[in-house]
N, C-alpha and C positions, 0 to 999 in steps of 0.2 A: 246402534251401539251406544250412541250418546244417551238415548233415553234409558237404555238398560243400565248404564253406569249411574245415571241419576237415580233410578229406582234402588240400585244397590246402596247409594248414599243414604237414602231414606231408611232402608232396612237396617243399615249400620247404626243410624241414629237411634232407632228403637232398641237395638241390642245394647248400645252404650248405656242408655238410661235404665233399661229394664234389668240387665245383669248387674250393672254397677250399683244401683239402688238396693237391690236384694242382697248383694254382698256386703254393703255397708250395714244393713240390719243384722246380717249374720255375724259380722265382726264387732258389733257393739252398739249401733244406733238403735233407738227404740223400735219395738216390733211394728211392722207395717209402716215404718217411717224412715226408710232408707234415705228418702229425700222428701222434704215438704217445705215449700217456700214460706208459708204462713207460720208454721211452727218454728222454723229456724230463724225467721226474722224476729219472732218473739224472743228467742234465745239471745240473738244479737242485741236487741233492745235492752234486755236485762244485763248483758255483759257491759253495755255502755252506761248503765245507770239510769236509763229512761223508764224502767219499771223495776220493781223491787221484790218480785216473787222469787224467793231463793231457790226454787225448784226449776226455774226457767232462765238460767243465766249461763250462756256459753257462746263464745265467738265462733260460730259454725263455719269451718273452712270450706264446706261445700258451696255456700253462696258467695263467699269471697272469691273462690276460684271460678265460679260461674261467670261473674262479671269480668274478671281479669282474663279468663280464657277467651271470652268473646272479643274483648279489646285486642288482645295480642293477635288472634287469628284474623280479625278484620284489618289490622295494620299490615299483616303479612300478605294478605290477599288484596290489599289496596281497596278495601271496601269500607274503611272508616270514613264516614261522611257526616260531619256535624250538621244537624238540622234541628229546628225547633220553632217555637212561637205560636203553637196551636192551643189556645185556651189553657194555659198552664195551671191556673187555680182550679178549674174544673177537673183537670186531670189529677191534681193533688187530692181533691175530694174523692174522686172515684178510686184512687189508690187506697185511701183509708177504708172505703166501703168494701173493696175487694178482700182485704184481710179480715174485716169483720165477718163477711159472708163465709170465708174459708174457715174461720175459727168456730163459727156456729156449727158447721159440719164436722169440725175437728180435722181439717186437712184441706190442702189446695187441690186443684185438679190432678196434679202429679200423684199426690198421696191417694186420691180417689182411685186412680188406676191401680196403684200398688195394693190397696185394700181389696179391690176386686180380684186381682191376680193372686192374692193370698187366701182367697176363699171367703171373704167377708160379704155375705149376702146383703147385709144391711146397707152397704155402700151403693147398692142399686138405686136407692131413693135419691142419693146425691147425684148419681149419674143422670137420672131422669130429670132432676131439677136443673142440672147444668144444660142439658139439651134444650129444655123448655126456655131457659133464660136466653140461650143463644138464638133460638127461633124468634123470640120477641125482639131481641136486639136487632136482628136482621130486618124485621118489619120496620123499625125506626129508620134504619139505613136506607131501605128501599124507598121510604117516603121522604127522603131528603135530609136525613140527619147528618150534620157536620159539626165538628168542633173547630173548624177552620183549617186552613192549609199551612203545613209546615214549610219553612223556607231555609235555605242554606244559612248557616251562622258561622261564627268564628271557630277556628280549631280549638282555641283555648276553652270554649264553652263545652265542646265535646269531651274534653279531658276531665271535667270536674267529677263526674260519677266514678269513672275508673280510678282516679286519684283518691277519692274518698274511700273506696274499698281497698285500695293498696295500703292506705294508712291503717285501716282496720286490720289488714293482714299483718302488718308490722306489730301492731299491738297484740295480736293473737300469738305471734311468735315470741315476743319478748316479755309478755305478761306483766306489765307494770301493776302496781298495787291497786290502782283505781279501776282496773278491769276485773269485774266480778266473774266468778266461776262456780257453778253449783257443785255441791258434793253429794247431793241426793236429788231424787226426782228425775224426770225425763231428760233434762239437760245434762245430767251427770252420766247419762248413757250415750256413749259416742264411740265410733270406730277410731282407730289410730289417726292422729292429726294429719300426718303426711299422706296417708291413704285417702282420707276424705278430701284433702286439697287437690291431690292428683286427679281424683274423680271429677271434682268441680271444674278444673282447668280443661280436661278433655271434653266434658259435657258442654261447657261454654263454647269451646271452639267448634264442636260439631253442630251444636244448636244454631250457632251463627251461620255456619256453612249451609245448613238446610232450612234456616228460618223456622225451626220447629216451634209449633204452638198447638196446644191441645184444643183450645177453643176454635182456632183456625181450621184444624182438621175436622172437627165435628161440623163446623159451618159448611164444609163442602157438601154435606148431605142435603143441604137445603138450597144449593146453588146450581140446580140442574133445571132443565126444561124451560118453562116460561121466564125464570129469573135470568136466563142467559141473554134475554133481550136487553138487560141493563149492562151488557158487556162484562159480566163477571167471568174471568178466565176459567176455562175448564181444566182443572188440575187435580190429580188424586195423590200427589206426593205426600201431603201432610196426613192424609188418611192412611197411606202405606206406613208412615212413621208411627202413627198411633196404634195401628194393628200390630206392627212389629214390637212396639213397646209392651203391649199387653201380652203377646205371645211369649216373648223372652222373659218377662217378669214372672209369668205363670210357671214356666218350666223351671226357672231358677228357684222360685219359692218351693217347688216340689223337691228339687234336687238337694236343697239345703235344709229340708225338714221344716219349713216355715208355713207350709200350706195347711189350712184348717177350714174346711168347708162347713160353715155354720152361720146361723143368724144371731145367736146370743153369745155373750161373753167374749166378744172379739176385742183384742187390744187396741188402744188408741181410737176408740169409737164410743158411741152410746146408742141407746135405742129410741132416741127422739127422732124418728124417721121423718115426720112431717116437717120439723124445724130444719133437719138436715137437707130436705128437699128445697126449702125456701132459702137456706143459706147458699146453696150452690146455684139456685135460680138467680140470686143476686150476683153471684160471681160470673155466671154466663152472660147476663145482661150487661154488667159493667165491662167485662172483657171485650165484648163486641164494640161498645161505645168508644173504648180507648184503643181498639185494634190489637188485642193480644192478652193472653192469660198472664198471671203473675210471673211465670218463668220467662215468657217471651218479653215482658217489660224489662226485666233485668238484663237479658241478653241484648236487646235493642239499645238499652242505655250504655252497655259496654262498647257498642259499635258506633257511638256518637249521637244517638237520638236523644236530644235533651228533653223532649216531651216525655219519652219513656223514663228518663232520669227523674223528672218531676214526679211521675207516677210512682216510681220506686221509692222516692223519699216519702211520698204519701203513705205507701205501704209500710214503711218503717215506723212512721208515726202511728199508723193504725195498729201495728203490732204492740206498741207501748200502751195505747188506749185499751186494747183488748184485755191486757193484764191489769192495768190500773183500775179500770172501771168494771171488770168482770163481764165483758161482752162476748165471751166465747162459750162454747159448749164444754161440758165436763163429762166424765164417765157416769156421773149420777143423772145427767140430763141437761136440759137447756134452761138456765136460770132466767128469771123475768127480765133482767136488764138486757140479756142477749136477745130475747124474744122481741122486746121493744126496738132494739137496735136494728134487727134484720128487717122488721116491718117498716121502720122509718127509712132505712137504707134503700129498700125497694122503691118506696114512694119518691125519694130524692132522685134516684136514677131515672124513674119514669118522667119526673119533672125535667131533668136534664135532657132527656130524649125529646120531649114535647117542645121545650123552649128553644131547641137548636135545630129545628127543622127548617129547611129552605124549600118551599114548595116549587115544583117544576124543575128541580135540578136532578132528580133521580139519584143514583148512587154516585157519590163523589169519587173522583179518580183515586184519592188516597185510600178510600175504603176498598176499592177494587183490588188494589195492591195488597192491602193488609189482610184480605181474606183469601188470598191465593194460597 
């Protein structure tokens, strides 16, 4: 009965994100972008004045609620445990690269699933790239990759990221003059504020409860058989959540009239499939190295993980750089600056993986937990 209840929790997790994200698109968010960590961080960076693309400026309440929901739920369940100290500068760098990779694909792993669920055949290239990147990342982990072991830290340190996002929420509610807000472009497309915030809070709480992570779920595909010698725990919970997410999102897209099975002309995408593959390859590889996809980093930051908090701040900086330096894909294709950025980013991640191997150690305990 306990196992059945746990499986139900994972199924509910998929329903929350799948149905909720599709409803947000139906009620005003950009098509196929009911939730996207990278796109929405670019919007938040614009609202803060970190980038000046007038089409990408909005304090997205979904992400503010995501962190605060995880924070509140972890406090309620007494799972708020401040930890940190594991190669913060490298994590900050990887956070930047995660968002660059997502932006080249025009979407994070969550948006990738939403695009697939809405019939975007071209998103398959990104999905294959993500899986390939995760596989390569696991090879590094199997051969002794470690960023160091986190340790318990002060409670005040764990409060920093939730407090930062709470301040952003206050700014979003009271709208002072220095907070920018687009009147045209994708950032001007948004569901009602309080609906988006409620979704973010619920999603953050349930993602904290289930430890939801898209890259972690896919990683389970490669942690069977011989790899179990490395003591990687056998668990299908994250796979159940991922399957549930796709199923509920697909049904919701059909019921709301958003499903369009096609390769060409899809919204919030382009046809640079090779670069989309490489962008998500970089995301998969980077996510394994820091133990979690962009959504997971924000949720973990909410529950006191200061390493994830550093990665989240890196993602915010990466979101600003994408807009300021033109490092993301556009509907017209992948510009040269974005092509250079993704190739350089992959090279940097491989260097991080090679330079942080400790031969003879096998899979470090912290990575065993992170991939469960």
